[in-house]
Structures are given as structure tokens and as C-alpha cells.
C-alpha positions in Angstrom: 63.6 122.8 114.4 65.4 121.7 111.1 67.3 119.0 113.2 63.8 117.3 114.8 62.0 117.7 111.4 64.6 115.6 110.1 64.8 112.7 113.2 60.5 112.1 112.5 61.3 112.3 108.7 63.5 108.9 109.3 61.2 107.3 111.6 58.6 108.2 109.9 59.6 105.6 106.5 62.1 103.7 109.2 58.6 100.8 109.2 57.7 101.2 105.7 61.8 100.4 105.1 61.5 96.9 107.4 57.8 96.2 105.7 59.3 96.4 102.5 62.5 93.8 103.8 59.6 90.9 104.1 59.1 90.6 100.6 61.0 87.2 99.4 61.6 88.4 95.8 61.4 91.6 94.0 61.6 91.2 90.1 60.0 93.0 87.0 57.0 90.6 86.1 58.7 90.9 82.4 62.0 88.6 83.9 60.4 86.0 85.3 60.4 82.5 83.9 57.2 80.9 82.9 55.0 79.0 84.8 56.1 75.7 82.7 59.2 76.0 84.1 59.1 76.2 87.4 56.6 72.8 86.4 59.4 71.0 85.0 62.5 72.6 87.7 59.6 70.0 89.8 59.5 67.6 87.8 63.2 67.0 87.3 63.8 67.1 91.4 61.2 64.2 91.0 58.7 67.1 93.1 55.0 66.0 92.4 53.2 69.4 92.1 50.2 70.1 94.4 49.7 73.7 93.0 51.8 76.5 92.0 50.9 80.0 93.6 52.6 83.4 93.7 53.7 84.7 97.2 55.1 87.6 98.2 57.0 88.2 94.2 58.3 84.4 94.2 57.0 81.3 92.7 55.5 79.0 96.1 55.4 75.2 94.8 53.4 73.0 96.9 53.3 69.3 96.6 55.3 66.1 97.6 58.7 65.3 97.5 60.5 62.2 95.7 60.1 60.6 99.1 55.9 61.0 99.8 56.6 64.3 102.5 54.7 67.6 102.2 57.1 70.4 101.0 56.5 74.0 100.3 59.6 75.3 97.7 59.8 79.1 97.2 61.6 79.4 93.9 63.2 83.1 92.6 60.5 84.0 89.7 64.1 85.2 87.7 66.1 82.2 87.8 64.5 79.4 88.8 66.6 79.1 92.0 65.1 77.4 95.1 65.1 80.3 98.0 63.3 78.3 100.5 62.6 74.8 100.8 60.2 73.3 103.7 58.7 69.8 104.5 57.0 67.8 106.6 58.5 64.5 108.3 56.8 62.2 110.1 56.3 64.0 113.3 54.8 66.6 111.6 57.4 68.9 112.8 58.1 71.2 109.6 61.6 71.7 108.6 63.2 74.7 106.5 66.8 75.1 104.6 67.8 76.9 102.0 69.9 74.1 100.1 66.7 71.5 101.4 69.3 69.7 104.4 67.4 68.6 107.4 66.7 71.3 110.0 66.1 69.6 113.5 
């Protein structure tokens, strides 16, 4: 009986742990860089910012890159490291890469 309860307990907890794994950033708000720092990061990279928002605990920059392509950049709020970089090309295909490289 005890073994059955242990297995049931593990099964109940598994979906919760899996759901948490979907979130990108787990940084206490006290450790976050200010929104102005995110705007400076965008400017330094030649991006035009349409909007900076918070999504899944990360900063997300919506805008355009230096070539005029629409971009969505996910940034770690503490380190300002680019976690994910997405852009749309002329064929309206979306490309994703952690380092900003093109993928087809």
C-alpha cells in the first residue's frame, strides 16, 4: 500500500514539474535590470523597439532589426543575455536561434 501511495504521489507531482519547465526565466524581481537597460541593449544592437514586455519571466523585445525585419528577442532579465532571437524574412517564414543565426 505504501509503495502504491508513493507512486501515485510521484505521478501527481510530475505534471506540475513539467509545466514549470516551460517557463524561460526564474529570476527574482530584485535582481532584474531596469527596462532602460533593455532599451539600451536594443539600441546597441541596431534594433528599433516597438514594445518591451515581460513574458514567462523574461523581457521580450518586439521591433525591427537593422535590416528592417520584424524581430522578437527574449532577454534574461538579470544578465540581459539574449535567450532567443526570432525574425521574419521576406517569405514570412519565422526563424529562431539562440545566437541570432538563420534557420530554415
